[in-house]
C-alpha positions as CSV (number, residue, x, y, z in Angstrom):
1,X,-52.1,-54.0,29.4
2,X,-50.8,-56.0,26.6
3,X,-48.6,-54.1,24.4
4,X,-50.1,-53.5,21.0
5,X,-48.0,-55.4,18.3
6,X,-47.0,-53.8,15.1
7,X,-49.1,-53.2,12.1
8,X,-47.9,-54.1,8.5
9,X,-49.3,-50.9,7.2
10,X,-46.3,-49.1,8.9
11,X,-43.8,-50.5,6.4
12,X,-42.3,-48.0,4.5
13,X,-44.2,-47.4,0.8
14,X,-41.0,-47.0,-1.8
15,X,-42.3,-46.2,-5.2
16,X,-42.6,-50.2,-6.1
17,X,-43.7,-51.5,-2.9
18,X,-47.2,-52.9,-3.5
19,X,-50.1,-51.1,-2.3
20,X,-52.8,-52.8,0.1
21,X,-56.2,-52.2,0.7
22,X,-58.0,-52.3,3.6
23,X,-58.8,-56.3,3.9
24,X,-55.3,-57.0,2.6
25,X,-54.0,-55.1,5.6
26,X,-56.1,-57.0,8.1
27,X,-55.1,-60.4,6.7
28,X,-51.2,-59.9,6.9
29,X,-51.8,-58.3,10.2
30,X,-53.7,-61.4,11.4
31,X,-50.8,-63.6,10.0
32,X,-48.0,-61.5,11.8
33,X,-49.9,-61.8,15.0
34,X,-50.5,-65.4,14.8
35,X,-47.1,-65.9,14.0
36,X,-46.0,-64.1,17.2
37,X,-48.4,-66.1,19.3
38,X,-47.2,-69.0,18.0
39,X,-43.4,-68.4,18.8
40,X,-44.3,-66.7,22.3
41,X,-47.2,-68.7,23.5
42,X,-47.3,-71.7,21.9
43,X,-43.7,-72.9,21.3
44,X,-42.9,-73.2,25.2
45,X,-45.5,-76.1,25.3
46,X,-43.4,-78.0,22.8
47,X,-40.8,-78.3,25.2
48,X,-42.9,-79.1,28.0
49,X,-44.3,-81.9,25.9
50,X,-40.9,-83.1,25.4
51,X,-39.8,-83.4,28.8
52,X,-43.1,-84.4,30.4
53,X,-44.3,-86.9,27.7
54,X,-42.0,-87.6,24.5
55,X,-38.9,-88.3,26.5
56,X,-40.3,-90.4,29.5
57,X,-41.9,-92.5,26.7
58,X,-38.6,-92.7,24.8
59,X,-36.6,-93.6,27.7
60,X,-39.1,-96.5,28.5
61,X,-39.3,-98.1,25.3
62,X,-35.3,-97.8,24.6
63,X,-33.9,-97.6,28.0
64,X,-31.9,-94.3,27.2
65,X,-33.0,-90.8,26.0
66,X,-33.0,-89.8,22.4
67,X,-29.2,-89.5,20.8
68,X,-29.7,-86.7,18.6
69,X,-32.0,-84.5,17.0
70,X,-33.3,-86.9,14.4
71,X,-34.3,-89.5,16.6
72,X,-35.9,-86.7,18.9
73,X,-38.1,-85.4,15.6
74,X,-39.0,-88.8,14.8
75,X,-40.7,-89.1,18.4
76,X,-41.9,-85.8,18.4
77,X,-44.0,-86.2,15.1
78,X,-46.2,-88.8,17.1
79,X,-47.0,-86.2,19.6
80,X,-50.4,-84.2,19.3
81,X,-49.2,-80.7,20.8
82,X,-46.2,-80.5,18.2
83,X,-48.3,-81.5,15.1
84,X,-50.7,-78.7,16.2
85,X,-47.9,-76.1,16.3
86,X,-46.3,-77.4,13.0
87,X,-49.5,-77.7,11.0
88,X,-50.3,-73.8,12.0
89,X,-46.6,-72.8,11.5
90,X,-46.6,-74.4,8.0
91,X,-49.9,-73.1,7.0
92,X,-48.9,-69.6,8.1
93,X,-46.3,-69.4,5.9
94,X,-48.2,-71.0,3.1
95,X,-51.0,-68.1,3.7
96,X,-48.3,-65.4,3.8
97,X,-47.3,-66.5,0.5
98,X,-50.7,-67.0,-1.2
99,X,-51.7,-63.5,0.1
100,X,-48.6,-61.9,-1.2
101,X,-49.3,-63.4,-4.6
102,X,-52.7,-62.3,-4.6
103,X,-52.0,-58.8,-3.7
104,X,-49.0,-58.5,-6.1
105,X,-50.9,-60.1,-9.2
106,X,-54.2,-57.7,-8.4
107,X,-51.8,-54.9,-9.5
108,X,-48.9,-56.4,-11.5
109,X,-49.1,-54.3,-14.3
110,X,-48.9,-50.7,-12.9
111,X,-46.1,-52.1,-10.6
112,X,-44.3,-53.6,-13.5
113,X,-44.7,-50.2,-15.3
114,X,-43.0,-48.6,-12.4
115,X,-40.1,-51.1,-12.3
116,X,-39.8,-50.7,-16.2
117,X,-39.6,-46.8,-15.8
118,X,-36.9,-46.8,-13.1
119,X,-34.8,-49.5,-14.8
120,X,-35.2,-48.1,-18.3
121,X,-31.6,-48.2,-19.9
122,X,-29.8,-48.5,-16.5
123,X,-26.2,-49.6,-17.0
124,X,-26.4,-50.6,-13.3
125,X,-29.0,-53.3,-14.2
126,X,-27.3,-56.4,-15.7
127,X,-29.2,-59.4,-16.8
128,X,-27.6,-62.3,-18.5
129,X,-29.5,-64.9,-20.3
130,X,-26.7,-67.3,-19.9
131,X,-26.8,-67.9,-16.4
132,X,-29.0,-70.7,-15.5
133,X,-30.9,-71.6,-12.1
134,X,-28.8,-73.9,-9.7
135,X,-30.4,-77.2,-8.8
136,X,-30.5,-76.3,-5.3
137,X,-32.7,-73.2,-6.0
138,X,-34.7,-74.9,-8.8
139,X,-35.9,-77.9,-7.3
140,X,-37.9,-76.4,-4.6
141,X,-39.7,-73.3,-3.8
142,X,-38.0,-72.5,-0.7
143,X,-39.9,-71.0,2.0
144,X,-43.3,-72.5,0.3
145,X,-43.0,-69.4,-2.1
146,X,-44.6,-70.2,-5.4
147,X,-41.9,-69.6,-7.9
148,X,-39.3,-69.5,-5.6
149,X,-37.3,-66.2,-6.3
150,X,-36.7,-66.6,-9.7
151,X,-40.0,-67.6,-11.5
152,X,-41.1,-65.3,-14.5
153,X,-44.5,-65.7,-15.6
154,X,-44.2,-63.2,-18.4
155,X,-41.5,-60.9,-19.7
156,X,-40.6,-58.4,-17.2
157,X,-42.1,-60.0,-14.0
158,X,-41.5,-58.9,-10.5
159,X,-44.3,-61.1,-9.2
160,X,-42.1,-63.3,-6.8
161,X,-39.7,-60.4,-5.4
162,X,-42.8,-58.0,-4.9
163,X,-44.2,-60.8,-2.7
164,X,-41.3,-61.4,-0.8
165,X,-41.0,-58.1,0.0
166,X,-43.9,-57.5,1.3
167,X,-44.3,-60.6,3.0
168,X,-41.3,-60.6,5.1
169,X,-43.2,-58.5,8.1
170,X,-45.4,-61.3,8.3
171,X,-42.8,-63.8,9.4
172,X,-40.4,-61.2,11.3
173,X,-43.1,-59.1,12.6
174,X,-41.3,-56.2,12.1
175,X,-38.2,-56.7,13.7
176,X,-36.3,-56.1,10.4
177,X,-37.5,-52.4,10.5
178,X,-39.8,-50.4,8.2
179,X,-37.6,-51.5,5.2
180,X,-37.0,-54.9,6.3
181,X,-33.3,-54.2,6.1
182,X,-32.1,-54.9,9.5
183,X,-29.7,-57.0,8.5
184,X,-27.7,-54.7,6.4
185,X,-28.2,-52.0,8.8
186,X,-26.7,-54.2,11.3
187,X,-23.6,-55.0,9.6
188,X,-23.1,-51.3,8.7
189,X,-23.7,-50.4,12.1
190,X,-21.1,-53.1,13.5
191,X,-18.5,-51.9,11.2
192,X,-19.1,-48.5,12.0
193,X,-18.7,-49.0,15.6
194,X,-16.2,-51.9,15.7
195,X,-14.3,-50.9,12.7
196,X,-14.5,-47.2,12.2
197,X,-11.0,-47.3,10.1
198,X,-12.3,-49.6,7.6
199,X,-13.6,-47.9,4.5
200,X,-14.4,-50.5,1.7
201,X,-14.4,-49.3,-1.6
202,X,-15.7,-52.2,-3.6
203,X,-18.3,-54.4,-1.9
204,X,-20.0,-57.6,-3.0
205,X,-23.1,-59.0,-1.6
206,X,-23.9,-62.3,-2.8
207,X,-27.3,-63.7,-3.0
208,X,-28.9,-60.3,-3.0
209,X,-32.7,-61.1,-3.7
210,X,-34.4,-57.6,-3.3
211,X,-31.7,-55.6,-2.1
212,X,-32.3,-55.6,1.6
213,X,-28.8,-55.9,2.6
214,X,-27.1,-54.2,-0.2
215,X,-29.1,-50.7,0.0
216,X,-28.0,-50.0,3.7
217,X,-24.5,-51.2,2.9
218,X,-24.4,-48.7,-0.2
219,X,-25.9,-45.9,2.2
220,X,-23.2,-46.8,5.0
221,X,-20.3,-46.4,2.8
222,X,-21.8,-44.1,-0.2
223,X,-18.3,-43.8,-1.6
224,X,-18.2,-47.5,-2.4
225,X,-19.2,-49.7,-5.5
226,X,-21.5,-52.3,-4.2
227,X,-22.3,-55.0,-6.7
228,X,-25.1,-57.4,-5.8
229,X,-25.7,-60.5,-7.3
230,X,-28.2,-63.2,-7.7
231,X,-29.3,-65.7,-10.2
232,X,-32.9,-64.5,-10.2
233,X,-33.9,-62.2,-12.7
234,X,-37.4,-60.8,-11.2
235,X,-35.7,-60.2,-7.7
236,X,-32.7,-58.2,-9.8
237,X,-35.3,-56.1,-11.8
238,X,-37.3,-55.3,-8.4
239,X,-34.1,-54.5,-6.4
240,X,-32.6,-52.0,-8.8
241,X,-35.8,-50.5,-9.0
242,X,-36.5,-50.4,-5.2
243,X,-32.8,-49.2,-4.9
244,X,-33.6,-46.4,-7.4
245,X,-36.8,-45.2,-5.6
246,X,-34.8,-44.9,-2.4
247,X,-32.5,-42.7,-3.8
248,X,-29.5,-45.0,-3.7
249,X,-27.4,-45.2,-7.0
250,X,-24.1,-46.4,-6.0
251,X,-25.1,-50.3,-6.2
252,X,-24.8,-52.5,-9.4
253,X,-27.3,-55.4,-9.6
254,X,-25.9,-58.3,-11.6
255,X,-27.3,-61.4,-12.5
256,X,-24.7,-64.4,-11.4
257,X,-23.8,-67.3,-10.2
258,X,-21.4,-67.1,-7.1
259,X,-20.2,-70.3,-7.6
260,X,-18.0,-68.9,-10.3
261,X,-17.8,-65.3,-11.0
262,X,-14.8,-65.0,-13.9
263,X,-15.6,-61.4,-14.9
264,X,-14.3,-60.2,-11.4
265,X,-10.5,-59.7,-11.0
266,X,-9.0,-61.6,-7.9
267,X,-8.3,-59.9,-5.1
268,X,-10.9,-57.1,-6.1
269,X,-12.9,-56.8,-3.3
270,X,-12.6,-55.2,0.2
271,X,-15.7,-56.5,1.7
272,X,-17.9,-59.6,0.8
273,X,-21.3,-60.3,2.5
274,X,-24.3,-62.5,2.9
275,X,-27.2,-62.3,4.7
276,X,-29.3,-65.6,5.9
277,X,-27.9,-67.3,2.6
278,X,-25.9,-70.4,3.0
279,X,-29.0,-72.7,4.2
280,X,-30.3,-72.2,0.7
281,X,-27.2,-73.3,-1.0
282,X,-25.9,-76.7,-1.2
283,X,-23.1,-79.0,0.0
284,X,-21.5,-78.9,-3.8
285,X,-22.2,-75.1,-3.9
286,X,-21.0,-73.7,-0.6
287,X,-17.5,-74.9,-1.3
288,X,-17.4,-73.3,-4.4
289,X,-18.7,-70.2,-3.4
290,X,-16.3,-70.2,-0.5
291,X,-13.6,-70.5,-3.0
292,X,-14.7,-67.9,-5.1
293,X,-15.0,-65.6,-1.9
294,X,-11.1,-66.3,-1.5
295,X,-10.1,-65.5,-4.5
296,X,-12.2,-62.4,-4.9
297,X,-11.3,-61.0,-1.5
298,X,-8.2,-58.4,-1.3
299,X,-5.6,-59.1,1.8
300,X,-7.0,-57.6,4.6
301,X,-10.3,-57.4,3.2
302,X,-13.3,-58.9,5.4
303,X,-15.9,-61.6,4.6
304,X,-18.8,-61.1,7.0
305,X,-21.8,-63.7,7.1
306,X,-25.3,-63.3,8.7
307,X,-26.5,-66.8,9.6
308,X,-28.3,-69.0,12.0
309,X,-26.2,-70.6,14.5
310,X,-24.4,-74.1,13.9
311,X,-25.9,-76.7,15.6
312,X,-22.3,-77.9,17.4
313,X,-22.8,-77.6,21.2
314,X,-26.5,-77.1,21.1
315,X,-28.6,-79.3,23.1
316,X,-30.4,-82.2,20.9
317,X,-33.8,-80.3,21.5
318,X,-32.7,-76.9,20.6
319,X,-31.3,-78.4,17.3
320,X,-34.7,-80.4,16.8
321,X,-36.9,-77.3,17.1
322,X,-34.3,-75.2,14.9
323,X,-34.3,-78.3,12.1
324,X,-38.2,-77.4,11.8
325,X,-37.4,-75.6,8.8
326,X,-35.3,-78.5,7.1
327,X,-38.3,-80.9,6.9
328,X,-41.7,-78.5,6.7
329,X,-40.4,-74.9,5.6
330,X,-38.5,-76.3,2.2
331,X,-35.3,-75.5,3.1
332,X,-33.6,-79.0,2.6
333,X,-29.9,-77.4,3.0
334,X,-30.8,-76.1,6.6
335,X,-30.0,-78.8,8.9
336,X,-27.0,-80.2,6.8
337,X,-25.5,-76.3,6.4
338,X,-25.7,-76.3,10.4
339,X,-24.1,-79.4,11.1
340,X,-20.7,-78.3,9.0
341,X,-17.8,-77.1,10.8
342,X,-17.4,-73.3,9.4
343,X,-13.9,-73.4,10.1
344,X,-13.2,-76.4,8.2
345,X,-15.3,-75.1,5.2
346,X,-13.3,-71.9,5.2
347,X,-9.7,-73.7,5.5
348,X,-10.8,-76.0,2.6
349,X,-11.5,-72.6,0.4
350,X,-8.2,-71.3,1.2
351,X,-8.6,-69.1,4.3
352,X,-6.9,-69.6,7.6
353,X,-9.2,-71.5,9.6
354,X,-7.9,-69.9,13.0
355,X,-9.1,-66.4,11.4
356,X,-12.6,-67.2,11.6
357,X,-14.8,-65.3,14.1
358,X,-18.1,-65.5,15.3
359,X,-19.9,-62.3,16.7
360,X,-23.2,-61.2,17.5
361,X,-24.4,-57.9,15.5
362,X,-26.8,-55.9,17.1
363,X,-29.3,-54.3,15.0
364,X,-31.8,-51.7,15.4
365,X,-35.3,-51.1,17.0
366,X,-37.2,-49.3,14.4
367,X,-39.4,-46.5,16.1
368,X,-41.6,-46.2,13.1
369,X,-42.5,-49.9,13.9
370,X,-42.3,-50.0,17.7
371,X,-42.4,-46.5,18.8
372,X,-40.1,-44.8,21.2
373,X,-38.6,-47.2,23.6
374,X,-40.2,-46.9,27.3
375,X,-38.4,-48.2,30.6
376,X,-40.5,-51.1,30.6
377,X,-42.3,-53.2,27.9
378,X,-44.5,-55.2,29.9
379,X,-42.1,-58.3,30.0
380,X,-42.6,-58.9,26.2
381,X,-39.8,-59.1,23.6
382,X,-41.3,-57.2,20.8
383,X,-39.4,-53.8,20.1
384,X,-36.2,-55.5,21.6
385,X,-33.2,-55.1,19.2
386,X,-32.4,-58.2,17.5
387,X,-28.9,-59.6,18.0
388,X,-27.6,-61.2,14.4
389,X,-25.3,-64.3,14.9
390,X,-22.7,-64.1,12.2
391,X,-19.3,-65.4,11.1
392,X,-16.3,-64.1,8.9
393,X,-12.8,-63.5,8.7
394,X,-10.2,-60.9,7.9
395,X,-8.3,-62.2,5.0
396,X,-4.5,-62.3,5.7
């Protein structure tokens, strides 16, 4: 018997979460399950096509195997199986974005009213008209989302943020949990388990979008002041209202560019985090942000970053398949960022390179999404606790 896949409708419906009718739920479930099918049943065929067709043809033509992922990509682009998978994967992302956008726009006026009510005169929402959108964010619609994270179509708009919130499930198939906050929960759980004496009083979350990382950190450390920053006004409005609706009050959501944060004093944070953020920056922004982190982090403070693993040490096929996002998912810095020597980047920012560590942070299996665990899961991966790749260091 095939294990039932999770349904979008199990997501927690906080007060500003967009409502879905029957057809919208069915559409989101179709896209979710298509993504699962592509990743579990179709992806293995790409490697088979590489090994049985593309690589032998390349060797015959060139007298050698492909030397790097770029050569391999050029060869794989001619393969019909890869073309099919790539087109379907791109289309599922575009359809996810359009489905979410249509769902939100259908109810945007009452949604904005709820957001405004929760945010009214709140000192913990700090928007700044002087903050501009960096080129690395403004020049491309990341993840194929129309308007990216920042576009405002009218005053008080939260369209892009609400669409992002409801659409994450489609890509992750529930592995982030019923609140799509598995990353932040993973950090909190890892700190409580491996560093139980670490009790940060001031936390900075960079690139917070709609608060999926910041809220569980604020819940894990309720006595801490959490400051969550982003350049995107719609995301911050929605994130603040979302946190309020979940009963979390110890977060300041602030519009700011992490390349320079003069409003914060040197060595004023105990913990500085990001979650799947660096690959959406740039060769210019990343070094500047790391220097800001070095300036703001207290001695003996921790900076910790959830991110996909670096390419160093991977075989070229694994690099190639991971690099799909660089060329087909509107994430142009994905490949260059994962080519970087992170220890070297941290050293250039002022940290001691030898202090960098990498760790797998085990998240959790949300029983609301996957049900109670059983002894066996029919050989399928769905419901397995995801392990987040992370890098960081403790500042001397």
